[in-house]
N, C-alpha and C positions, 0 to 999 in steps of 0.2 A: 382247416384251410385258413391258416393265419394270414398268408400273403394274398390269397384269392386269385392268383395268376401263375402261369408257368407250370411246368411239369418237373417235380423233384423226384430224385431217385436215391437209393442207398444200396450199396453193395458191400460185400465182405470178401476180401481176398487175403487169405492167410499169408503172412510173410514167410512162412516156413514151407510153402508149397507153391509150385509154379502153375498149378492148375486152379482155375477159378472155383471158388467154393460151391457155387450152384451146380457145377457139373459133377460133384462128388456125392456118392451115396453116404449114408451115415457110417457104414462099415469102412469105406475107403477113407473118409475123413479121420476116423479113429485110428486106422492103420498108419496113415501118413503122419498124424500128430505123434503117435507112439514112436515112429521111426525118427522124427525130428528131435523128440525129447531124448531118445537114446544117443543120437549123434552129439547132442549138446551136453550130455550128462557130465563129462569130465570137467568142462569149463564151468558149468553151473555149480558143481561141487566146489571147485577152487574159488569161485567168486561168491559163493554162498547166496546165489540168487538164480531164479529160473529165467533164462534168457529167451526161451521159445514158448509160444503158446498164445492162445486167444487174448490173454491179458496184455500182450505186447503188440497186438495188431490194432489198426484203426479202421473204422468204416470209411468207405469212399462215398462221398456225396456228389450228386450231379444236379444240375439245373438246366432243363431243356437239352439234356444230352451232353452238356459240357461239364468238365471238372469244376466243381464249385470252389475249390481252393484258389483257383486262378481266374475264374470267369465270373463268379458271383460277387456282388458288392458286399461290404461289411454288414449292411442291414439285411441282405438276403441270407448271408451266412448265419447271422444271429437268429433270423426267423426260422431257418432250417433246424438249428440246434434246439430252439424252443418247441418246434413241432415234434422232434424226437423225444424231448422231455415229456410232453403231453401224451404222446403215444405210449411211452414207457409207463407212465402213471396209469393209463387206461389198462394196459396189459397186466400190471400188478393187481389192480382192482379186480379184474376178471379172475385171476388165479386165486386170490385169497378171499374173494367174495366180500370184500370190505373196501371202503374208500380210504386209501392211505392219505396222510397229510401231504400236501403239495407245497414245496418250498421254492420260492422264486426270488433270487437275490438280485436286486437292482436290474430287472429285465426291461423295464419300460424306458429307461434313460436314453438308450441308444436307438430307439425305434421312432420312426416318424409317426405323426398322429394317426394316420390311417392304419398302419400295422399295429400300433398300440391298441386302438379300438377293436381291431379284429382279434388280437390276442385276448383282450378282455372278454369278448363274446365267446371265445373258444375255451375258456376255463370251465372245467367240469362243475356242474351244479351238485350241491349236496356234499361238497368236499371242503374240509377245512384247509384254507390256503393262507400261507404266511408269505407276505410280499415285503421285501425291504426296499427302501429308497431314501436317498439323501434329499430328494425333492418330492414330497407327497403330491404336489400338484401334477406331477408327471404320471401318476397312477390313476387311470380311468376306471377304477373299481371302487364301489362303495363298500364300506365295512368299518369295523372297529379300528381305530388308529391309536398306536402307542408311540410316545416320544421317548427316545433313549438319549440321555446326556448326563454327564458328570457321574457316571456309574449308577444311574437310576433309570427305572422304567416307569413312565407315568402315562 
């Protein structure tokens, strides 16, 4: 709970199917994807790229039932992206039974102090976390600090 308020949601709607993902069984999903890949095969072969499939789709985010792309503030959108990143990290950790390294590139600079503090509290314990920032004072996390400049790490 990085934001601590509101109700966030995530959905997946395949661009190659007019039916919502959650209404498809695994078999129906596989069949529809195979059909879409077959329809796109000629163009894909000519373009030398796969134009259809999950790698081309984007998740849909909502905040309190509204489309987050148009209704959420920049800070709310950033917070949702960070929540997905942390959830993905947790899912990988559970699957591999190890704590993967968590990389956070300049995540605190665009968060207000309250969200930054909540993100800091949400970071998984026992995980090696690398955080980059041009402004170390923006990072409310204690740890080892390295300075990078003139091609050197100190």
